[in-house]
N, C-alpha and C positions, 0 to 999 in steps of 0.2 A: 533366425532360428524359426522353425514352423512347427507349430504344435497341432496334435489332432486329439480334440477333446470328445467327450461323450454326448451325443446328441441325443437328447432325452424328448421323446415324441410319444410317450405313453399316453393311450386313451383311458381317460378317468372312469368311463363308462364300460360295463361289461357287457350289458343288454338291455333292451327295452323290454317294460313289462306294463302293459295297459296303457301305453302311449307315454309313459315315463322312464327315464334312464335309471337304471339300477347302478350305482358307483362303486368302485372299489372301495372307497373310503368308507360309505356306509356298511358295506359287508365286513370289512376289517374291524370297525367299529362295534357293531352288533355282535360279530362273532367272537370277538375278544372278550367282550363282557360277558357273554354267556359261558365260554370255557373258564374265565376267571371265577365266576360264581360257583360252577363246578367245584374248582380247586379250592375256593374258600370254605365250601360247604364240607369238603372231605377233611381239610385241616382241622375244622373246629368240631367235627363230629368225633373226632378222635380225642379231643378235650373234653368230651362229655357234654357238649352244648346240644341242646335239645332242638331237633330238626325245625319245629314250629318257630323258634327263637331266632335260628339262622336264616330261615325265609324271610322273617320280618327284618332282620339286620341287613340283609341282601337288598331289600326294597328301599330301605333308609339311605343306604349307601349309594345305589343307583340314581335316586332323586336328588341327593344331596351333590354328587357329582355333576348331574347334568345342568343343573340349576346353577351351581358354581361356574361351570365352564363357561356358560352364556353370561351371567351375569360378571363374572370376571373380566370379560373381554368389555362390555358395555361399560363399567365403572372404571376400570384401571386405563382403558386405551381410548375410548371416545365418550367420555361422561357427558359432556356438553352436548352433543348430538341426541344421546339415547335418552337423557334426561329431559329434553326438550321434545322428543318424539318417543315417548314411553311404549306405543303399541310397536315399534320397531324392534324392541326387545325380543317379542315374540316369534320374529321371522328368521327363526335359525337357519332355514335353508339359503339365506344369503351369505351364510358364514360368520364366522367371528366367534372362535373359542379360546379360552385361556387356562392353561394347565394350572397356573397359580390360583386361579379362582375354584378350579376343581378341588385343589388341595384344602382350601378354606371350606367348602361346601361339604366334603368329606368329615372335617372334623367337626362340624357343626351337626352334622346328621348323626354322626356317633355319639355326640353328647347328648343328643335329643333321645337316642335309642337306650343309652345305659341308665337314663333317671330312674327307671323302673325295674332294673336288673342290679345283680350283684357282682357283674364283671367289672374288671379293671378296665379303664380307659386305655391307659399304655399297653396293657395286655393284648387287648384285642387290635390295637394299632400295629403291634409287632407282626402280626399274621395278616393284616388288610395289606399294608405294604409289600408284601411278597406277591399278591396277586395284582396290585396297582403297577408293579414293575412287569409283571407279564402283559399288561394291556399296552404298555407305553410304546413298545416297539412296532405293534401293529398300527396305532394311531399315526406315528411319524411314517410309516410306509404308505399309509393312506394319503399323508401329505404329498409324498414324493409321487404318488399317481395323480394327485391334483395339482401337480407343479406348483405348490405353494410354500410358504415360509422358505423362501430361498435364501442362499448364502450371498455374501459379499464377492465381488469381481475378484479373480485370482488367475495364475498362469500355471498353476499345477496341472500336470498330466491327466489326473482324473477329476477336472473340472466339468462341471454339466452345463451344457446349453440347453436352455428349457424353451422348446419351439412349439409345444401344443398349443393350440389356438390360433395360431397364424393361418393355417391352411382350413381348419375348421370354420372359423369365422367367414373366410372368403367363399367358400361352399355354400355356408348356410344362409347367408344374406344377397348371395348372388348365384343361386343355383340356375337361374333362368339363362345363364351364359357359360358358367364354370361346371364342368364334369367332375373334376378332382384336381387335388394338387399334392406334389410331393416336395420334400426338402431334404437336400443332400450337402453334406460337408465336403468340400472339394480340397482339403489340405493346405490351404494357403492362409497367409493372416496379415492383418495390418496392425501395426503397433502404434498406440495413442496413450500417451501418458503410462508407459511402460506396461501397460496390458495389451496382450496379443489377442485382438479380436478375429473370430475365426470366418474366413470367407464361406459363404453359403450360396447354394442355387435353389431359388424356389421356382419349381416348374409348375406352370398353371396350365391346364388342358381345357381348352374352350370348345364349346358345342358349335353347332352350325348357326346360331341365333346372332351372331356378331361378326361383321366384316374385318378383314385383316387390317385395314387402314384405321379402325377404331382402338384397337387392342391396346396399343402403346399408351395412348392418354387415359384410356379407361382403367388400365392397371395402376399408373402413376396414381391418378387422383384417388382410386379406391384405396391403394395401400397406404398411401401417405396419410391419407384422412383417418384410416384404421389407426394406424401408429400413433397419431396425435390424439385419438379419442379413447385409447385403450392404454391405461397405465401399466398393465401386465406385459404389454408388448413392448412398451417403453423400457421396461426392466431388462428384457432380454434381447432385443433387436436394435442394431445401430445402422443408421443410414449416413453416410459420410457425405452424400451430395443430394441435392433436393430432387433429382431425377436419376435413380439409379438406371444403368444400361439395361436395355431388354432386347433379347434375341427371340424372333418368332420365326418358327419352321412349320410348314405345312405337314400333316399325317393323316392322309385318307381322308381328305375333304375337310377336316379340322385343324385347328393350329393349337400349337405348343408354345408358350410363351415362357422364357426363361430369366428371371430377374435375379441381379446379384445383390445380397444383403451381407450383415456382418452380425454374427452371433456373439453374444456377450458371455464369456466363461465364469462360471460362478462356483463357489463351495456348495457340494452337496450336503447342506446342512442336516437336511432330515435324514440321510444315510448316516452321518456321524452320531446323531442322536440315538437313532434306533439301534445301532451297534453297542452304543454305551449303555442303554437301558436293557438290552439283551444281556450284556455282560453282567451288570448289577444283579439282575434276576438270577442267572445263574449261580452266582456268588451267595446270593441270599438263601436261595432254595436248597443249594448243597451244605451250606452252613445250619439251616434249619434240621434238615434231614440227619446229619450227623451228630447235631445236637439232641435228636429225638425229641424235638419240640420243647427242650427244656432250655431256655435262655433268661438272661437277666431281663427284667422288665423295662422296657423302654429302649433297649440297645438296639434293636434292629431299626425302630421306628427313627431314632437319634441318627443313625448312620444312613439311614435313608434320606433325610433332610440333607445331611453333610454332603453325600455323594451325588444325588440328583441334581439339588439345587447348587451345589459347588460347581459341578460340570456346566449346568445351566448358564451359570455366570460367565464362564469362560467361552464357551460355544457362541454366546451371543455377540462376541466381538467378530466372529466369522459370518454374522447374518447381516442381510439387507434389513434396514429400518423398517418396520411394519406400519407405522402411523407417522404422519409428516411431522409431528412435535417433537419426535425422538431425534430428528437430525440434528437439532442445536443442543442436544444433552451430551455430557461427557460420558455418562452410563445410561442405558435405555432402561425402559420401564421394566423388563423382564430382570435385568440385572439388580435394580433397585429393590424388587420385590424378592429376589433371591436372597439377599444379605441377611436380613432377619431371620429367614427360614435357617439358613446355615448356622447362625448363632444359637438359634433354639436348640438346633440337632447337637450341637457341641455341648451344651449345657445337659441336655437330656442323657447323653452318653456318659459324661461325667457322673451324674447322678445315678445312673444306672450300676456303676461300679461297686456301689455299696448295698446292692440288690442280690440276693440269693437266685439262682435259676430257677424258673417257675414254668 
């Protein structure tokens, strides 16, 4: 059987500004937070909350969310490293955010906010979770543009092969010799352990600074070394032989080398999550509008915990492990953190049945 997967080679950067790349992830992150703040303000103004109070609440929530996102990853996934190197916690540009940490950060921030107000904790949470669901699909789309949080191996026809970074790294590190690269799927596969690895052609366009007789050894050494040293490439590219075949042809005094690689097909877990969270948002906002904002206290918050973290529990089975210690666990860290949140959600929904719409 021959499978043709989706070759995902999206550029995570939109453009450069003052020498630094502006990424899709950052734009989607900041843009969704801004729109969510406008949405929350509109919802709360209709409930006679003062504009000054809303602005203060939004600041509390943003700070709590951002701190929780970072600390959640550091303490849940790599506590040993970050407790030994606390300064590394501040280096958020290196990546590492956890949605479970964001949930805890928001809950703590909201508690600190309401201490000097008359607002109900659950009443506010019922409205906050609507805008959280609005943000979530954008974040997962950003993860997709970064080719991160990838899924496990699969033979499904909608599987993604994440190849971004292969060509970029070759050009970035070897611009003296390489002009550009392209990657194409050629519609053939190799079956190993019941997984259909897709055959890829990596085309490397050399400039005039390298003679033809050096290209083969240069590319073998360079690419194999890159595969060995880059964990992301190991997750997405397979070499079944130590020295893949290379075809070299001359084009206008320059050389094009074509190397055969094999792409690892994976579940696009970012897409699964983005679509699920978008669906949950539409359900919640339509329900809220139809009820004209009159809902049983805690009901939406409880349903949020059940749906979001219940879905998260199951979708984790389709994901690649994010940190090495998870490979020996029956359930990964994301699943273990989701279980108590789902249980709390069930208890809150049951409790809300005795409440009048408010």
